[in-house]
C-alpha positions as CSV (number, residue, x, y, z in Angstrom):
1,M,0.0,0.0,0.0
2,R,1.1,3.5,-0.7
3,V,1.4,6.6,1.5
4,A,0.0,10.0,0.6
5,Y,1.2,13.3,2.1
6,F,-1.0,16.3,1.7
7,D,0.9,19.6,1.5
8,P,-1.9,22.2,1.9
9,F,0.1,25.3,1.7
10,S,-3.0,27.1,0.2
11,G,-5.5,25.0,2.1
12,I,-7.7,22.2,0.9
13,A,-11.2,21.7,-0.7
14,G,-12.9,18.7,-2.2
15,D,-12.3,19.7,-5.9
16,M,-8.7,20.5,-5.2
17,T,-8.2,17.1,-3.7
18,I,-9.6,15.2,-6.7
19,G,-7.6,17.5,-9.0
20,A,-4.4,16.7,-7.2
21,L,-5.0,12.9,-7.1
22,I,-5.9,12.9,-10.8
23,D,-2.7,14.8,-11.5
24,A,-0.9,12.1,-9.4
25,G,-2.0,9.4,-11.8
26,V,-5.7,8.7,-11.5
27,P,-7.4,8.6,-15.0
28,F,-10.3,11.1,-15.2
29,A,-12.4,8.3,-16.8
30,A,-11.9,6.2,-13.7
31,V,-13.5,8.9,-11.6
32,E,-16.4,9.2,-14.0
33,R,-17.0,5.4,-14.1
34,G,-16.5,5.1,-10.4
35,L,-19.3,7.6,-9.7
36,E,-21.8,5.8,-11.9
37,P,-23.0,3.2,-9.3
38,L,-24.4,6.1,-7.2
39,G,-27.0,6.8,-9.9
40,L,-26.8,10.6,-9.4
41,K,-28.4,12.7,-12.2
42,G,-28.3,16.4,-13.0
43,Y,-24.6,17.1,-13.1
44,H,-21.5,16.7,-15.3
45,L,-17.8,16.8,-14.7
46,E,-15.0,18.8,-16.3
47,L,-11.3,18.5,-16.0
48,G,-9.1,21.4,-17.0
49,E,-5.7,22.9,-16.4
50,R,-4.5,25.9,-14.5
51,V,-1.0,27.4,-14.3
52,R,-0.2,29.0,-11.0
53,S,3.3,30.5,-10.4
54,G,4.5,28.5,-13.3
55,I,3.1,25.2,-11.9
56,T,0.7,23.3,-14.1
57,A,-2.2,21.8,-12.1
58,R,-5.5,20.0,-12.7
59,K,-8.8,21.8,-12.2
60,F,-11.6,19.5,-11.4
61,S,-15.1,20.9,-11.6
62,V,-18.7,19.8,-11.0
63,H,-21.4,21.5,-13.0
64,V,-24.9,21.1,-11.7
65,D,-27.2,21.0,-14.7
66,S,-30.2,22.4,-12.8
67,D,-28.2,25.6,-12.0
68,P,-25.4,26.2,-14.6
69,S,-24.3,29.3,-12.8
70,H,-23.6,27.5,-9.6
71,P,-19.9,27.9,-8.8
72,H,-18.1,24.9,-7.6
73,D,-15.4,27.1,-6.3
74,H,-14.0,25.7,-3.1
75,G,-11.1,27.5,-1.4
76,T,-12.3,30.8,-2.6
77,G,-14.1,32.4,0.3
78,T,-17.6,31.0,-0.4
79,A,-18.7,28.5,2.2
80,P,-20.6,25.5,0.9
81,E,-24.3,25.2,1.7
82,H,-24.1,22.7,4.5
83,G,-26.7,23.2,7.1
84,H,-29.7,21.8,8.9
85,G,-33.3,21.7,7.7
86,G,-34.6,25.1,6.8
87,S,-36.7,26.2,3.8
88,G,-34.0,27.3,1.3
89,A,-34.6,27.8,-2.4
90,H,-33.2,24.4,-3.2
91,P,-34.5,21.0,-2.0
92,H,-32.1,19.3,0.3
93,R,-30.9,15.8,1.3
94,H,-30.5,14.8,4.9
95,Y,-27.4,12.9,6.0
96,A,-29.5,9.8,6.7
97,E,-30.6,9.8,3.0
98,I,-27.0,10.2,1.8
99,R,-25.8,7.4,4.1
100,E,-28.6,5.2,2.6
101,L,-27.5,6.2,-0.9
102,L,-24.0,5.1,-0.2
103,S,-25.0,1.9,1.6
104,R,-27.2,0.6,-1.2
105,S,-24.8,1.6,-4.0
106,A,-22.5,-0.8,-5.8
107,L,-19.4,1.1,-4.9
108,S,-16.5,-1.1,-3.8
109,P,-16.4,-1.7,0.0
110,G,-13.2,0.4,0.3
111,V,-14.7,3.4,-1.5
112,R,-18.0,3.1,0.3
113,S,-16.3,2.9,3.7
114,R,-14.1,6.0,3.1
115,A,-17.0,8.0,1.7
116,Q,-19.1,7.1,4.7
117,R,-16.4,8.1,7.1
118,I,-16.0,11.5,5.5
119,F,-19.7,12.2,5.4
120,H,-20.2,11.0,8.9
121,A,-17.4,13.4,10.2
122,L,-19.0,16.3,8.2
123,A,-22.5,15.5,9.5
124,V,-21.5,15.1,13.1
125,S,-19.7,18.5,13.0
126,E,-22.5,20.3,11.2
127,G,-25.0,18.8,13.7
128,R,-22.9,19.9,16.7
129,I,-22.6,23.4,15.3
130,H,-26.3,23.8,14.5
131,G,-27.6,21.9,17.5
132,V,-29.5,19.2,15.5
133,P,-29.1,15.3,15.5
134,T,-26.6,14.0,13.0
135,D,-29.2,12.2,10.9
136,D,-31.2,15.5,10.6
137,V,-28.3,17.5,9.1
138,A,-29.3,18.6,5.6
139,F,-27.3,19.4,2.6
140,H,-29.0,21.7,0.1
141,E,-29.5,19.9,-3.2
142,V,-26.9,21.7,-5.2
143,G,-24.3,21.6,-2.4
144,A,-25.2,17.9,-1.8
145,I,-24.3,17.0,-5.4
146,D,-21.0,18.8,-5.0
147,A,-20.3,17.2,-1.7
148,I,-21.2,13.7,-2.8
149,V,-19.1,13.9,-5.9
150,D,-16.1,15.4,-4.0
151,I,-16.3,12.9,-1.2
152,V,-16.9,9.7,-3.2
153,G,-14.6,10.9,-6.0
154,T,-11.8,11.4,-3.4
155,A,-12.4,7.8,-2.1
156,I,-12.3,6.5,-5.7
157,C,-9.0,8.2,-6.4
158,L,-7.4,7.0,-3.1
159,E,-8.4,3.4,-3.9
160,H,-7.1,3.6,-7.5
161,L,-3.7,4.8,-6.2
162,E,-3.7,2.1,-3.5
163,V,-3.2,4.6,-0.8
164,G,-3.3,3.1,2.7
165,E,-2.0,5.9,4.9
166,I,-2.6,9.6,4.6
167,Y,-0.7,12.4,6.4
168,T,-1.2,16.1,6.3
169,G,0.9,19.2,7.0
170,P,-0.3,22.4,8.8
171,L,-3.4,24.0,7.4
172,P,-3.7,27.8,6.8
173,L,-7.1,28.7,8.1
174,G,-7.6,32.1,6.3
175,S,-9.6,35.0,7.8
176,G,-12.5,37.3,7.2
177,F,-16.1,36.5,6.6
178,A,-18.1,34.5,4.1
179,R,-21.7,34.1,3.1
180,S,-23.5,30.8,3.6
181,S,-27.1,29.5,3.6
182,H,-27.2,30.6,7.2
183,G,-26.0,34.1,6.6
184,V,-22.6,35.7,7.1
185,I,-20.2,33.4,9.0
186,P,-16.6,33.9,10.2
187,V,-13.7,32.3,8.3
188,P,-12.7,29.6,9.0
189,A,-16.3,28.2,8.9
190,P,-17.4,26.9,12.3
191,A,-17.7,23.3,10.9
192,T,-14.2,23.6,9.5
193,L,-12.7,24.6,12.8
194,D,-14.7,21.9,14.6
195,L,-13.4,19.2,12.2
196,L,-9.8,20.2,12.6
197,R,-9.6,19.7,16.3
198,G,-6.3,17.9,16.9
199,F,-4.7,19.1,13.6
200,R,-1.9,21.6,13.2
201,T,-3.3,24.9,11.9
202,R,-2.1,28.5,11.1
203,P,-4.8,31.0,12.2
204,D,-5.1,34.2,10.2
205,D,-2.9,32.8,7.4
206,G,-4.6,34.0,4.3
207,A,-7.2,36.7,3.5
208,I,-10.0,34.4,2.4
209,E,-11.4,30.9,3.2
210,L,-8.7,28.4,2.4
211,V,-10.0,25.3,4.1
212,T,-13.6,24.3,3.3
213,P,-15.8,22.0,5.5
214,T,-15.5,19.3,2.8
215,G,-11.8,19.5,2.7
216,A,-11.6,19.5,6.5
217,A,-13.9,16.5,6.6
218,I,-11.6,14.5,4.2
219,L,-8.6,15.1,6.5
220,S,-10.5,14.6,9.7
221,A,-11.8,11.2,8.6
222,L,-8.8,9.9,6.8
223,A,-5.6,11.7,7.7
224,T,-3.1,11.8,10.5
225,P,-1.6,15.3,11.3
226,A,2.1,14.7,11.2
227,A,5.3,15.9,9.5
228,A,6.0,14.5,6.1
229,P,6.8,10.8,6.4
230,E,10.0,9.3,5.0
231,I,8.8,7.8,1.7
232,V,10.2,7.2,-1.7
233,P,8.0,9.5,-3.9
234,E,6.4,7.9,-6.9
235,A,4.0,10.6,-8.0
236,V,3.3,14.3,-7.2
237,G,0.0,15.9,-8.0
238,Y,-1.3,19.5,-8.0
239,G,-5.0,20.4,-7.7
240,A,-6.1,24.0,-8.4
241,G,-8.7,26.2,-6.9
242,D,-10.4,28.9,-9.0
243,R,-9.1,32.1,-7.6
244,E,-5.7,33.7,-8.2
245,L,-4.2,34.5,-4.8
246,A,-1.8,37.4,-4.3
247,D,0.4,35.7,-1.7
248,R,0.7,32.1,-2.9
249,P,-0.3,29.7,-5.7
250,N,-3.8,28.5,-5.1
251,L,-2.8,24.8,-5.2
252,L,-3.0,21.6,-3.1
253,R,0.0,19.4,-3.5
254,V,-0.2,15.6,-2.8
255,V,2.9,13.4,-2.8
256,V,2.3,9.6,-3.2
257,G,5.0,7.0,-2.5
258,R,6.1,4.0,-0.5
259,R,8.0,3.7,2.7
260,E,11.6,2.9,2.1
261,R,11.5,-0.4,3.9
262,E,8.9,-1.6,1.3
263,E,11.3,-0.7,-1.5
264,R,14.0,-2.9,-0.1
265,G,12.0,-6.1,-0.7
266,P,11.2,-8.8,1.8
267,H,13.1,-9.4,5.0
268,P,16.3,-11.4,4.6
269,A,14.8,-14.2,6.6
270,A,11.6,-14.3,4.6
271,S,10.4,-17.4,2.7
272,P,10.6,-17.5,-1.1
273,G,6.9,-16.8,-1.5
274,S,6.8,-13.8,0.8
275,A,7.5,-11.2,-1.9
276,H,3.8,-10.8,-2.4
277,L,3.1,-10.3,1.2
278,A,2.8,-6.8,2.8
279,R,2.8,-6.0,6.4
280,D,0.9,-3.3,8.2
281,E,0.2,-2.1,11.7
282,M,-3.3,-2.0,13.0
283,A,-5.1,-1.5,16.3
284,V,-7.6,-3.9,18.0
285,L,-10.4,-2.5,20.2
286,E,-12.6,-4.9,22.2
287,A,-15.1,-5.1,25.0
288,N,-17.0,-7.8,26.9
289,I,-20.7,-7.1,27.2
290,D,-23.3,-9.0,29.1
291,D,-26.1,-6.5,29.7
292,M,-27.2,-5.4,26.2
293,S,-30.1,-6.4,24.1
294,P,-28.8,-8.4,21.1
295,E,-30.7,-6.4,18.5
296,L,-28.8,-3.3,19.6
297,F,-25.5,-4.7,18.3
298,E,-26.5,-4.2,14.6
299,P,-26.7,-0.3,14.8
300,A,-23.4,-0.3,16.8
301,V,-21.7,-2.4,14.1
302,E,-23.0,-0.1,11.4
303,A,-21.8,3.0,13.2
304,L,-18.3,1.5,13.6
305,F,-18.1,0.6,9.9
306,A,-19.4,4.1,8.9
307,A,-16.6,5.6,11.1
308,G,-13.8,3.7,9.4
309,A,-13.5,0.3,11.2
310,R,-11.7,-2.2,9.0
311,D,-13.6,-5.1,10.5
312,V,-16.0,-5.8,13.4
313,A,-16.7,-9.2,14.8
314,L,-19.0,-10.5,17.5
315,A,-18.4,-13.7,19.5
316,P,-20.3,-15.5,22.3
317,L,-18.7,-15.5,25.8
318,L,-19.4,-17.2,29.1
319,M,-18.8,-14.5,31.7
320,K,-18.7,-14.3,35.5
321,K,-21.6,-16.0,37.4
322,G,-22.3,-18.0,34.3
323,R,-23.9,-15.1,32.4
324,P,-23.8,-15.3,28.6
325,G,-22.1,-12.4,27.0
326,T,-20.7,-11.0,23.7
327,L,-17.2,-10.0,22.7
328,I,-17.2,-7.2,20.3
329,Q,-13.9,-6.8,18.5
330,V,-12.9,-4.0,16.1
331,I,-9.8,-3.9,13.8
332,A,-8.9,-0.3,12.8
333,E,-6.2,2.1,11.7
334,P,-4.2,3.3,14.7
335,A,-5.2,6.9,13.9
336,D,-8.9,5.9,14.2
337,R,-8.5,4.2,17.6
338,E,-9.8,7.0,19.8
339,R,-12.7,7.9,17.6
340,L,-13.9,4.2,17.4
341,A,-13.5,3.7,21.1
342,A,-15.8,6.7,21.6
343,I,-18.4,5.1,19.3
344,L,-18.1,1.8,21.2
345,L,-18.7,3.6,24.5
346,R,-21.6,5.5,23.1
347,E,-23.4,2.8,21.1
348,T,-23.0,-0.1,23.5
349,S,-23.5,-0.6,27.2
350,T,-19.8,-1.2,27.9
351,I,-18.0,1.1,30.3
352,G,-14.5,0.3,29.1
353,V,-12.7,-0.6,25.9
354,R,-9.4,-2.5,25.7
355,T,-6.9,-1.6,22.9
356,H,-3.7,-3.1,21.7
357,P,-1.5,-2.9,18.6
358,V,-1.2,-5.8,16.2
359,S,0.8,-6.5,13.0
360,R,-0.8,-8.1,10.0
361,F,0.5,-9.9,6.9
362,V,-1.8,-9.0,4.0
363,L,-2.1,-9.9,0.4
364,A,-2.0,-7.3,-2.3
365,R,-5.4,-6.7,-3.7
366,R,-7.1,-4.7,-6.5
367,Q,-10.6,-4.2,-7.9
368,S,-11.8,-5.6,-11.2
369,S,-15.0,-6.9,-12.8
370,V,-16.1,-9.9,-14.8
371,E,-18.8,-10.3,-17.5
372,T,-21.6,-12.7,-16.6
373,E,-25.0,-13.5,-18.1
374,Y,-26.4,-11.0,-15.6
375,G,-24.0,-8.2,-16.6
376,P,-20.7,-7.0,-15.2
377,I,-20.0,-8.0,-11.5
378,A,-17.3,-6.4,-9.4
379,V,-14.6,-8.8,-8.0
380,K,-11.7,-8.5,-5.7
381,L,-8.4,-9.9,-7.0
382,V,-5.7,-10.8,-4.5
383,T,-2.2,-11.9,-5.3
384,L,-1.2,-15.1,-3.5
385,P,2.2,-15.7,-1.9
386,D,3.2,-17.9,-4.9
387,G,2.3,-15.1,-7.4
388,G,-1.0,-16.6,-8.4
389,E,-4.3,-14.8,-8.2
390,R,-7.6,-15.5,-6.4
391,A,-10.8,-13.7,-7.3
392,A,-13.8,-13.2,-5.0
393,P,-17.1,-11.7,-6.2
394,E,-18.2,-8.6,-4.2
395,Y,-21.3,-9.6,-2.3
396,E,-22.9,-6.1,-2.4
397,D,-22.6,-6.0,-6.2
398,C,-24.1,-9.5,-6.5
399,R,-27.0,-8.4,-4.3
400,R,-27.6,-5.3,-6.3
401,V,-27.7,-7.2,-9.6
402,A,-29.9,-9.9,-8.1
403,R,-32.3,-7.3,-7.0
404,E,-32.4,-5.6,-10.4
405,R,-32.8,-8.9,-12.3
406,G,-35.2,-10.6,-9.8
407,V,-33.0,-13.7,-9.4
408,P,-31.4,-15.3,-6.3
409,V,-28.2,-13.7,-5.0
410,A,-26.6,-17.2,-5.0
411,D,-27.1,-17.5,-8.8
412,V,-25.4,-14.2,-9.5
413,H,-22.6,-15.1,-7.1
414,A,-22.1,-18.5,-8.8
415,A,-22.1,-16.9,-12.3
416,A,-19.4,-14.4,-11.1
417,Q,-17.3,-17.2,-9.7
418,R,-17.6,-19.2,-13.0
419,A,-16.5,-16.1,-14.9
420,T,-13.4,-15.7,-12.7
421,R,-12.3,-19.2,-13.8
422,T,-12.8,-18.5,-17.5
423,P,-9.4,-18.5,-19.3
């Protein structure tokens, strides 16, 4: 897996992020195709170039067909229309609707998980600022399309580049005031500042809004605030905002590479087949529970996955005094440990969460698709230690196709498995 370092010397926004990742090697067509499973209508994408201070960068734009004049200009001092309820001129989508849209889509599990984490962070922050429950946070229709494309598009790009770790440098917060659907608000926007708790920032650096709520949510959900890691750079991408800034090029720079130890190949004592094995460091969170209704575990598990858990497992226990109980165990990125522990404590009856670091050996994997009599089905391809490959149909894609065709999921799954064995 690769490492990405975000260098936000002019801030960050959703469109700048996608522009930088496309410049780092993601085909524009891959973003367009990747967004199709969402089934969103009424918008089209554009990719252009901008030259800032002699640096050529990619400019990614979303044009909402219902309002051609709508500016998708993040990082320019105009706050996106994220809010709660209200009776604005545009219809709106609540966070609960967007979460359902993502859940039922045929996006790959990795893309869906990252997108859910980003939207969850954004909705929690907006709800806290405006004093409404997370599920009731509403995104005005035009802003919702922008946000969905920016957030899901970012997740698509990160998966395409096989990025496993993300780090970010200090963020310039800008200054002044901006107009939003709620009226005039200070810069940085309240949600932006809320999302960046724990991140290194530079207050009053810049005369306009440089970090948008969407950009802040991407970092809050996925990135670790840290100095640039020691990596071997493989690609550098620049994403442009719309405005020309007087004091700096309005660009986001993203460096993608691998840690040096990965470039040196397997450990000297490794077995001959281990060249296809990778190793990563994860965290395990767990709790023993004996006083919670079984049906309440399902929403807890959903909340953990939405917040970025890599895996969640439940196992039966026999606890003190012969009471039956349940072990809930979560595997997560180390940077997500505290956030997921808070969710465990909030969504379950436990009063304590154990954590410990673990190392994993993992197989390299990539997404592909196979043609079947029911249409294309997404599959996961993994490289085995001996260099061979194994394919596994994606269950969510099989379920979607089965629902559309009115056939059993088992039939679609079997057809996909047969197709993976076709020479």
